Biotite code that builds the C-alpha atoms (Angstrom):
import biotite.structure as struc

atoms = struc.array([
    struc.Atom([8.917, 4.931, 1.524], chain_id="A", res_id=1, res_name="MET", atom_name="CA", element="C"),
    struc.Atom([6.099, 4.662, -0.976], chain_id="A", res_id=2, res_name="CYS", atom_name="CA", element="C"),
    struc.Atom([5.970, 1.595, -3.145], chain_id="A", res_id=3, res_name="GLY", atom_name="CA", element="C"),
    struc.Atom([3.856, -1.363, -4.067], chain_id="A", res_id=4, res_name="LYS", atom_name="CA", element="C"),
    struc.Atom([4.224, -3.121, -0.712], chain_id="A", res_id=5, res_name="TRP", atom_name="CA", element="C"),
    struc.Atom([3.597, 0.059, 1.259], chain_id="A", res_id=6, res_name="THR", atom_name="CA", element="C"),
    struc.Atom([0.330, 0.744, -0.556], chain_id="A", res_id=7, res_name="LEU", atom_name="CA", element="C"),
    struc.Atom([-0.795, -2.872, -0.225], chain_id="A", res_id=8, res_name="LEU", atom_name="CA", element="C"),
    struc.Atom([0.082, -2.851, 3.456], chain_id="A", res_id=9, res_name="LEU", atom_name="CA", element="C"),
    struc.Atom([-1.975, 0.298, 4.071], chain_id="A", res_id=10, res_name="ILE", atom_name="CA", element="C"),
    struc.Atom([-4.923, -1.203, 2.169], chain_id="A", res_id=11, res_name="ARG", atom_name="CA", element="C"),
    struc.Atom([-4.623, -4.398, 4.230], chain_id="A", res_id=12, res_name="GLU", atom_name="CA", element="C"),
    struc.Atom([-4.602, -2.466, 7.503], chain_id="A", res_id=13, res_name="LEU", atom_name="CA", element="C"),
    struc.Atom([-7.674, -0.546, 6.342], chain_id="A", res_id=14, res_name="ALA", atom_name="CA", element="C"),
    struc.Atom([-9.586, -3.747, 7.145], chain_id="A", res_id=15, res_name="GLU", atom_name="CA", element="C"),
    struc.Atom([-8.583, -3.444, 10.808], chain_id="A", res_id=16, res_name="GLY", atom_name="CA", element="C"),
    struc.Atom([-5.876, -4.505, 13.237], chain_id="A", res_id=17, res_name="ARG", atom_name="CA", element="C"),
    struc.Atom([-3.524, -7.263, 12.129], chain_id="A", res_id=18, res_name="SER", atom_name="CA", element="C"),
    struc.Atom([-0.649, -9.231, 13.537], chain_id="A", res_id=19, res_name="ARG", atom_name="CA", element="C"),
    struc.Atom([2.658, -9.568, 11.696], chain_id="A", res_id=20, res_name="PHE", atom_name="CA", element="C"),
    struc.Atom([2.016, -13.170, 10.640], chain_id="A", res_id=21, res_name="CYS", atom_name="CA", element="C"),
    struc.Atom([-1.458, -12.262, 9.337], chain_id="A", res_id=22, res_name="GLU", atom_name="CA", element="C"),
    struc.Atom([-0.013, -9.444, 7.248], chain_id="A", res_id=23, res_name="LEU", atom_name="CA", element="C"),
    struc.Atom([2.720, -11.720, 5.938], chain_id="A", res_id=24, res_name="GLU", atom_name="CA", element="C"),
    struc.Atom([0.120, -14.299, 4.837], chain_id="A", res_id=25, res_name="ARG", atom_name="CA", element="C"),
    struc.Atom([-2.193, -11.771, 3.210], chain_id="A", res_id=26, res_name="SER", atom_name="CA", element="C"),
    struc.Atom([0.607, -9.991, 1.336], chain_id="A", res_id=27, res_name="LEU", atom_name="CA", element="C"),
    struc.Atom([1.727, -13.042, -0.593], chain_id="A", res_id=28, res_name="GLU", atom_name="CA", element="C"),
    struc.Atom([5.288, -12.707, -1.819], chain_id="A", res_id=29, res_name="GLY", atom_name="CA", element="C"),
    struc.Atom([6.504, -10.128, 0.711], chain_id="A", res_id=30, res_name="ILE", atom_name="CA", element="C"),
    struc.Atom([9.580, -11.161, 2.673], chain_id="A", res_id=31, res_name="SER", atom_name="CA", element="C"),
    struc.Atom([9.555, -10.862, 6.479], chain_id="A", res_id=32, res_name="PRO", atom_name="CA", element="C"),
    struc.Atom([12.401, -8.336, 6.246], chain_id="A", res_id=33, res_name="ARG", atom_name="CA", element="C"),
    struc.Atom([10.560, -6.135, 3.754], chain_id="A", res_id=34, res_name="THR", atom_name="CA", element="C"),
    struc.Atom([7.372, -6.294, 5.821], chain_id="A", res_id=35, res_name="LEU", atom_name="CA", element="C"),
    struc.Atom([9.274, -5.389, 8.977], chain_id="A", res_id=36, res_name="SER", atom_name="CA", element="C"),
    struc.Atom([11.030, -2.457, 7.276], chain_id="A", res_id=37, res_name="LEU", atom_name="CA", element="C"),
    struc.Atom([7.765, -1.139, 5.789], chain_id="A", res_id=38, res_name="ARG", atom_name="CA", element="C"),
    struc.Atom([5.932, -1.393, 9.107], chain_id="A", res_id=39, res_name="LEU", atom_name="CA", element="C"),
    struc.Atom([8.768, 0.381, 10.911], chain_id="A", res_id=40, res_name="ARG", atom_name="CA", element="C"),
    struc.Atom([8.871, 3.185, 8.312], chain_id="A", res_id=41, res_name="ALA", atom_name="CA", element="C"),
    struc.Atom([5.090, 3.629, 8.455], chain_id="A", res_id=42, res_name="LEU", atom_name="CA", element="C"),
    struc.Atom([5.236, 3.698, 12.243], chain_id="A", res_id=43, res_name="GLU", atom_name="CA", element="C"),
    struc.Atom([7.962, 6.384, 12.162], chain_id="A", res_id=44, res_name="GLU", atom_name="CA", element="C"),
    struc.Atom([5.779, 8.468, 9.823], chain_id="A", res_id=45, res_name="GLU", atom_name="CA", element="C"),
    struc.Atom([2.801, 8.164, 12.174], chain_id="A", res_id=46, res_name="GLY", atom_name="CA", element="C"),
    struc.Atom([0.740, 6.192, 9.637], chain_id="A", res_id=47, res_name="ILE", atom_name="CA", element="C"),
    struc.Atom([0.727, 2.887, 11.535], chain_id="A", res_id=48, res_name="VAL", atom_name="CA", element="C"),
    struc.Atom([0.470, 2.301, 15.280], chain_id="A", res_id=49, res_name="ALA", atom_name="CA", element="C"),
    struc.Atom([2.125, -0.717, 16.890], chain_id="A", res_id=50, res_name="ARG", atom_name="CA", element="C"),
    struc.Atom([0.567, -2.133, 20.049], chain_id="A", res_id=51, res_name="GLN", atom_name="CA", element="C"),
    struc.Atom([2.390, -4.717, 22.149], chain_id="A", res_id=52, res_name="THR", atom_name="CA", element="C"),
    struc.Atom([0.480, -6.936, 24.573], chain_id="A", res_id=53, res_name="PHE", atom_name="CA", element="C"),
    struc.Atom([2.135, -8.378, 27.686], chain_id="A", res_id=54, res_name="SER", atom_name="CA", element="C"),
    struc.Atom([1.295, -12.003, 27.027], chain_id="A", res_id=55, res_name="GLU", atom_name="CA", element="C"),
    struc.Atom([3.203, -15.229, 26.648], chain_id="A", res_id=56, res_name="VAL", atom_name="CA", element="C"),
    struc.Atom([4.053, -15.446, 23.834], chain_id="A", res_id=57, res_name="PRO", atom_name="CA", element="C"),
    struc.Atom([4.123, -11.673, 23.243], chain_id="A", res_id=58, res_name="PRO", atom_name="CA", element="C"),
    struc.Atom([1.502, -10.384, 20.834], chain_id="A", res_id=59, res_name="ARG", atom_name="CA", element="C"),
    struc.Atom([1.940, -7.348, 18.583], chain_id="A", res_id=60, res_name="VAL", atom_name="CA", element="C"),
    struc.Atom([-0.812, -5.772, 16.501], chain_id="A", res_id=61, res_name="GLU", atom_name="CA", element="C"),
    struc.Atom([-0.629, -3.077, 13.873], chain_id="A", res_id=62, res_name="TYR", atom_name="CA", element="C"),
    struc.Atom([-3.362, -0.628, 12.924], chain_id="A", res_id=63, res_name="ALA", atom_name="CA", element="C"),
    struc.Atom([-3.727, 2.536, 10.896], chain_id="A", res_id=64, res_name="LEU", atom_name="CA", element="C"),
    struc.Atom([-3.635, 5.808, 12.782], chain_id="A", res_id=65, res_name="THR", atom_name="CA", element="C"),
    struc.Atom([-5.909, 8.718, 11.929], chain_id="A", res_id=66, res_name="GLU", atom_name="CA", element="C"),
    struc.Atom([-3.158, 9.955, 9.591], chain_id="A", res_id=67, res_name="LYS", atom_name="CA", element="C"),
    struc.Atom([-3.025, 6.535, 7.924], chain_id="A", res_id=68, res_name="GLY", atom_name="CA", element="C"),
    struc.Atom([-6.794, 6.354, 7.527], chain_id="A", res_id=69, res_name="THR", atom_name="CA", element="C"),
    struc.Atom([-6.709, 9.761, 5.814], chain_id="A", res_id=70, res_name="ALA", atom_name="CA", element="C"),
    struc.Atom([-4.608, 8.159, 3.044], chain_id="A", res_id=71, res_name="LEU", atom_name="CA", element="C"),
    struc.Atom([-7.339, 5.685, 2.053], chain_id="A", res_id=72, res_name="LEU", atom_name="CA", element="C"),
    struc.Atom([-9.332, 8.032, -0.237], chain_id="A", res_id=73, res_name="PRO", atom_name="CA", element="C"),
    struc.Atom([-6.088, 9.000, -1.994], chain_id="A", res_id=74, res_name="ILE", atom_name="CA", element="C"),
    struc.Atom([-5.121, 5.368, -2.553], chain_id="A", res_id=75, res_name="ILE", atom_name="CA", element="C"),
    struc.Atom([-8.634, 4.570, -3.791], chain_id="A", res_id=76, res_name="ASP", atom_name="CA", element="C"),
    struc.Atom([-8.392, 7.515, -6.189], chain_id="A", res_id=77, res_name="GLY", atom_name="CA", element="C"),
    struc.Atom([-5.091, 6.208, -7.540], chain_id="A", res_id=78, res_name="MET", atom_name="CA", element="C"),
    struc.Atom([-6.672, 2.776, -8.053], chain_id="A", res_id=79, res_name="ARG", atom_name="CA", element="C"),
    struc.Atom([-9.629, 4.274, -9.936], chain_id="A", res_id=80, res_name="VAL", atom_name="CA", element="C"),
    struc.Atom([-7.292, 6.382, -12.049], chain_id="A", res_id=81, res_name="TYR", atom_name="CA", element="C"),
    struc.Atom([-5.169, 3.339, -12.877], chain_id="A", res_id=82, res_name="GLY", atom_name="CA", element="C"),
    struc.Atom([-8.193, 1.244, -13.818], chain_id="A", res_id=83, res_name="GLU", atom_name="CA", element="C"),
    struc.Atom([-9.527, 3.958, -16.080], chain_id="A", res_id=84, res_name="ARG", atom_name="CA", element="C"),
    struc.Atom([-6.427, 5.382, -17.687], chain_id="A", res_id=85, res_name="TRP", atom_name="CA", element="C"),
    struc.Atom([-3.535, 2.969, -17.345], chain_id="A", res_id=86, res_name="ILE", atom_name="CA", element="C"),
    struc.Atom([-5.268, -0.370, -17.885], chain_id="A", res_id=87, res_name="VAL", atom_name="CA", element="C"),
    struc.Atom([-7.375, 1.200, -20.641], chain_id="A", res_id=88, res_name="GLN", atom_name="CA", element="C"),
    struc.Atom([-4.220, 2.619, -22.254], chain_id="A", res_id=89, res_name="GLY", atom_name="CA", element="C"),
    struc.Atom([-2.513, -0.774, -22.073], chain_id="A", res_id=90, res_name="CYS", atom_name="CA", element="C"),
    struc.Atom([-5.492, -2.319, -23.857], chain_id="A", res_id=91, res_name="GLY", atom_name="CA", element="C"),
    struc.Atom([-4.734, -0.087, -26.827], chain_id="A", res_id=92, res_name="GLU", atom_name="CA", element="C"),
    struc.Atom([-1.418, -1.809, -27.394], chain_id="A", res_id=93, res_name="GLY", atom_name="CA", element="C"),
    struc.Atom([0.659, 0.422, -25.118], chain_id="A", res_id=94, res_name="ARG", atom_name="CA", element="C"),
    struc.Atom([2.441, -0.561, -21.947], chain_id="A", res_id=95, res_name="THR", atom_name="CA", element="C"),
    struc.Atom([1.725, 1.216, -18.671], chain_id="A", res_id=96, res_name="SER", atom_name="CA", element="C"),
    struc.Atom([5.223, 2.757, -18.738], chain_id="A", res_id=97, res_name="SER", atom_name="CA", element="C"),
    struc.Atom([4.484, 4.148, -22.208], chain_id="A", res_id=98, res_name="ALA", atom_name="CA", element="C"),
    struc.Atom([1.262, 5.706, -20.916], chain_id="A", res_id=99, res_name="VAL", atom_name="CA", element="C"),
    struc.Atom([3.162, 7.414, -18.072], chain_id="A", res_id=100, res_name="PHE", atom_name="CA", element="C"),
    struc.Atom([5.967, 8.544, -20.387], chain_id="A", res_id=101, res_name="ALA", atom_name="CA", element="C"),
    struc.Atom([3.615, 10.253, -22.810], chain_id="A", res_id=102, res_name="GLN", atom_name="CA", element="C"),
    struc.Atom([3.795, 14.028, -22.888], chain_id="A", res_id=103, res_name="THR", atom_name="CA", element="C"),
    struc.Atom([0.546, 16.014, -22.763], chain_id="A", res_id=104, res_name="PRO", atom_name="CA", element="C"),
    struc.Atom([1.088, 17.128, -26.381], chain_id="A", res_id=105, res_name="ALA", atom_name="CA", element="C"),
    struc.Atom([1.547, 13.533, -27.531], chain_id="A", res_id=106, res_name="ALA", atom_name="CA", element="C"),
    struc.Atom([-1.528, 12.416, -25.628], chain_id="A", res_id=107, res_name="ALA", atom_name="CA", element="C"),
    struc.Atom([-3.636, 15.094, -27.335], chain_id="A", res_id=108, res_name="ALA", atom_name="CA", element="C"),
    struc.Atom([-2.490, 14.039, -30.827], chain_id="A", res_id=109, res_name="ALA", atom_name="CA", element="C"),
])
């Protein structure tokens, strides 16, 4: 379930409730199918709540649950780690995949 779009979607919902079309616009490059699949998977995991309003036309909003909100510090920590260690490592002439592939012994050398 976890991937680039999933993390971006959680970060986007951290700002508050959003409708499908708003999420699609803010996550430039995501296909409607991918967005729909990610939202459904997050809903099944209890990370996102879907609320349907009885209006014409029908309105659906998505929001993070308490479980989803608890992920935000973890995602922020991953971002900080990436900015410090991965981007920094790439600046030394290495690619991010090379930084991840390094063994602890090689990193210490």
